[in-house]
N, C-alpha and C positions, 0 to 999 in steps of 0.2 A: 713491443707493447710493455709499458712500465706497469708497476704494481697497481697504481690507481686505475689505469685503464682496464687492467684485468678484473679488478673488483667491480668496476662499473658494468663491464660486460657480464660478469657473473650475476649481479643483481638483476640486470635486465633480462637475461636469458632464463632465470628461475623465478621471475616475477616476485622479487623480494624487496623489502624496504631497507634491510640492514643485514650485515654479517658480522659475527663476533668471534674474537680469538682470545681464549684464556690459557691455552696450552703454551708453555714457554717458547717452543720453537716457532710457532706461528706468530706469537707476540713479537719475537725477535725479527721475524721476516718482515713485518710491516713497520716496526719502529726502529730497528737496529739496536735495541736495548735488551736488558736482562730483567725479567720479572721474578726471578727465583730467589727465595730465602731458604725454604725447606726443600732439599733435593729429593726427598722421598715422596713428595706429592705429585699428582698428575697435572695440577694447575699451578700457576704462579700466584703472586699476590695482587696481580692487576690483569685487566682485560682491556682490549681495544675493539671498538666497533666502527664500521664504516657504513654510511648511509647514502652515499652518492654526493654529499656536500662537504663532509668533513669527518674527522675522527673524534670519537668520544672515548676518553679514558675513564675506567671505573676501577677504583681501588679504595682501601680504607684510609683513615686519617693518619695512621702511622706512616704510611708509605707515600702519600700523595706528593708532598713537596719534593722528596728525594727523587722520585721517578720523573716528575716533570723537569727537574733540574738536570738529571744525569742520564736518564734511560730512554730518551726519545730523540736520538741524534738524527734520524731520518725524517722527522716531522717538523714543520714550522710551528712555532708556538701559537700563531694566530689561527691555525687551522684545527687546534685541539681544544675541545671542551672537556672539563674535568668534573666527574661526578664522584664525590667521595662520601663514604659512610662511616659511622663510628665502628671501630674494630669490634666492639662488644655487641653490636646491634644486629648484625647481618652476616651472611656469607657472601662470597664473591658471586656465586651463581644467582643468589637471590637479588643481589644488587644489579646484576645484568638485566634480570627480568624487570626490575623496577625502572631501569633506565629506558626501557622500550615501551612506547605507548601501546595500549591494548589492541589498537587497530593495526599495528604494524605486523608485517610478515617477516619474521627474522629467523636466522639459523645461527648456530654456534658450533665450535669444535669441541665443546663439552656438553654434558647433559644439563640443560636449563629448562625448568618447567614451562611448557607452552611453546618451546622452540623445537624445530627439527634439528637433528644432528648432522653436521657436514664434515666431510673429510677434506681438509684444505691442501692435500698433497699436490693435486693438479695445479692449484693456483701458484704454488711455489716454483713451478717449472715453466720455461727455462730460467736460468739465472740472469739477473740484470747486470749491467756493466759495473755498478757499484758493488754488487755482491761478488762479482768475479775479482775485482781488485782486493777486496777483503780476503777472499779465498786464497789468492796468491800469497798474501802475507801470512795467513794462518798455515798454509801448506809448507812454506819454506821454514817457518819457525818450528813447526811440529817435527819436520825431518831433522832440523838442526838439533833439537832437544834429544830426540831418539838416538841419533847417530853419535852425539857426544857421550851419552851414557854407554852405548854399545862399545865404543872404543876403549872404555876403561874396565870392561868386564874381565873377570878371571874365572877359571874353571871351577873353583871352589865357592864362588858366590852362590847364594841360594836364590831361587826364583822370587821369593818375597823381597829380598834385598834389592834385586834389580827393579821390581815393580815399584818399590818405594822411591828409588832414585829417579825413575821415569816420571812419577807424579810430581816430584820436587822440581825437576828440570822443566816440565811443562808449566807448572804453577808459576815458576819464576818468570815465565813469558806471558802471564795472564791467560793461560790456556787450561781449561778443565779436561779431565780424562775420564769419560764415562766407561771406557773399555781399556783395560791394560792386561795383556796376556803375555806371560813369559813361560816358555817351555824349554826345559833342559833336554839333553839328548835322549833320555829315557822316556819322558812323558810326551815330548813332541812327536814321537813315533806312535804313541798309544792313543792320543786324543787330538782332535782338531781344534777344540777350544781348551787350550792349556792354561787354565786358571792357575795363578801362582800358588806354590806350596813351599814347604821348607826344603824341598829337594835341591841338591846342588846342580849346577848347569852341566857339568860333565864334559863330554867331548865337543858339544856344540849347543847352540841355543837359537830358538826362534823368538823374536820380540815383536809383538803386534800391539798397536794402539789405535783407538779412535778418539780423536781430540776434538774439543768444541770451544768456540769463542763466537760471541755475537750470534748465536744460533747455528752457525755453520759448522759442519763436521768434516774432519779430514782423517783418513785411515791410511796406515802404512805398516809394512812388515820389513824387518831386517834380519838377516841370518849372520851369526857370528860363530866362528869355529876355533877350536883349540887343537884338537886331534880328530879331524872330521872323518866319519866313516867313508869307505870307498864309494858307496852308492850315492852320497849326498849331492855331489855336483851334478850328476845325471838327472836326479829327481828335481833338483832346483831349476835346472834348465828346462825340463819338461813343463813345470808349473809356469815358468816365465813365458814359454811359447804359447801356452793356453791363454794366459792373460793378454799377450799381444794380439792373439786371434780375437779375443772378446772385444778389445778396443777397436780393432780394424772393422769388425762386424758392426759394432755400435755406430761408428761413423758412417758406414755404408747404409745401414738401415735408416739412420736419421736423415740422410740425404737422398735416399731411394736410388742410389747409384745402381744397385744390383736388381732392384725390383722392376723398375721401368714402367710401372702402371700407375704411379701417383698415389698409391695407398700408403698408409702409415706403416713404418717398420715397428715391430713390437719387441718387447723383452723376450718373448718366446722365440722369435727369430734369432736373436743373439744367442739364446741358450742352445739352440740347435747347432750353431757354429761352435760353441764351447764343447758340446758332446762330441762332435766330429773331431775337434782338436785333440781331445783326450784319446780318442781311438788312434789318431795319427801318430801321437808321440808314444804310443805303446802302453797306455793305461786305460783301456776300455772300462767304462763303468765307474771310474774313480770319482766322478762327480756325485755319485749317490751318497758319498760319505760326508759331504759338507756342502753348505750353500755356497754359491759362486759369486755372490755380491750383486751389484746393480747400480742404480742411480743414487748419487749422494747429493747432499745439500743441507737443508734445514732438518735433517734427521741423519742418523748414521747411514741408513739406506732409505731413500724415499720409496723405493720398492726393491724387492729382492726377486731376481729372475727365477722362473721355474718353467718347465716345459709348458708350452701353450699359453704362457702369461701374456695378456693382451695390453699391458701398459705401453703407451707410446714412447718410442725412443726419440728424444728431442735434443736439439742443439740451440744455443750453447748451454751445456749442462755438464756437471761433474759426474764422473762414474768411478766407482771403486770396485773393481773385480778382484776376487781373492781366491783363485784356484789353489788347491792343495794336492800334493802327491805324497803319500804317507811319509811323514817326517820332513816335508818341505812345503814351502808356501811362497807365493809371489803376490804382492799387493802394494799398490800406490793409488792415490787419488789423482785423477786425470781430468782436465778440462777438455772436453771434446767439442770442437766447432766444425763447421762444414769443411774447413781447410786445414785444421791443425789438431794434433794431440799434444797438449801442454801438460807435462807432469808437474803437478802442484807440490807434491810432497817430495821434493828433490833438492839436493845441494850439489855443489861441485866438489865435495870432499869425501865421497864414497865411491869405491871402485864399481865400475859398471861393465856389463858385457852386452854385445849386440845379439839379439835373437830375432828369428824370422817367424812371422805369423804363419799358420797352416793354411795353405791354399789361397793366400792373399798377398798382394804386393805391399808388404810392410815389414821394415826392419826397425826395431825399437831398442833403445838403450834401457836395460833393466839392471837393478842393483845386483851386484855380484855377492858371493859369500865373502865376508871379511875374515880372513885367516889371521888371527892375532898372533899366533906363534910364528908366522912367516914374516911379520912386519919388523 
């Protein structure tokens, strides 16, 4: 089912006349473009609405010509009507309200007077073929940028210096970086979210990013060592085995291979497999110290799995599981289909190791620790 068909089904099932998207990720999902000027805002400078016949773009007179010319690659020009307003006369939400007739039943992903609020997360799943192609390009380029920076690191570099280099490398590829985490050997053991500081890397470092382009988000983590502690390799492998288990469980739940009753597999079902995997690799309860990730797409995580979470596990869909074991982490963005696990944030220029999922028939190549002193 393509995006237009999903929207039509949504309007029909909810007895609606139109649905509106003003948040940047949902704007990007429908248009393929970018509506962001000020990154501190929850909304962009434009909104798009669908009424079953076509798309309406609402924006101010400053942005209208540019957005029509440059930011609607997934829409045909003859199917888009443009409603623009003077920048000084109205707000975007007021303009959306004005664009909808009083008798219409409409919903939006932001607060609009007279509209019900809608969460579009379910509409963005699963990924379309065009989205998957864009994801492959984003994933490979994200991994290339991160790995290129990692190969140049030195023990005396500060976390801030590394974070700056990562942002530059990603930006050079037209990729934004909403999340950049760099943890040197001391802070990576203390904190699961190692926001960069002036601390030097020391014996080893964890480098984690979530990157974004055209609304799609790709996450990955790489580990670089200079004089690695004796326990790092074992914890790194343990985290990788938990991640492999999460991916195997994701595919099984999405295809109902294990359930056999035709019911939908859920995020909570995958989370149970993650909990069991931590137990099996010798780190019972380690999941309590950090979220484990979940579905990825037009948000860093479309949903984050928790015990008993009832979000449906779907294919084809991207997933970014990110298990941690104190001081170690394993994370990539993976396209899960009924038949394949395709690692999107991967290159052929980083050492890998084969790990086995817990209690499941899956062996998976995962990034190894890059020992720069040994190269």
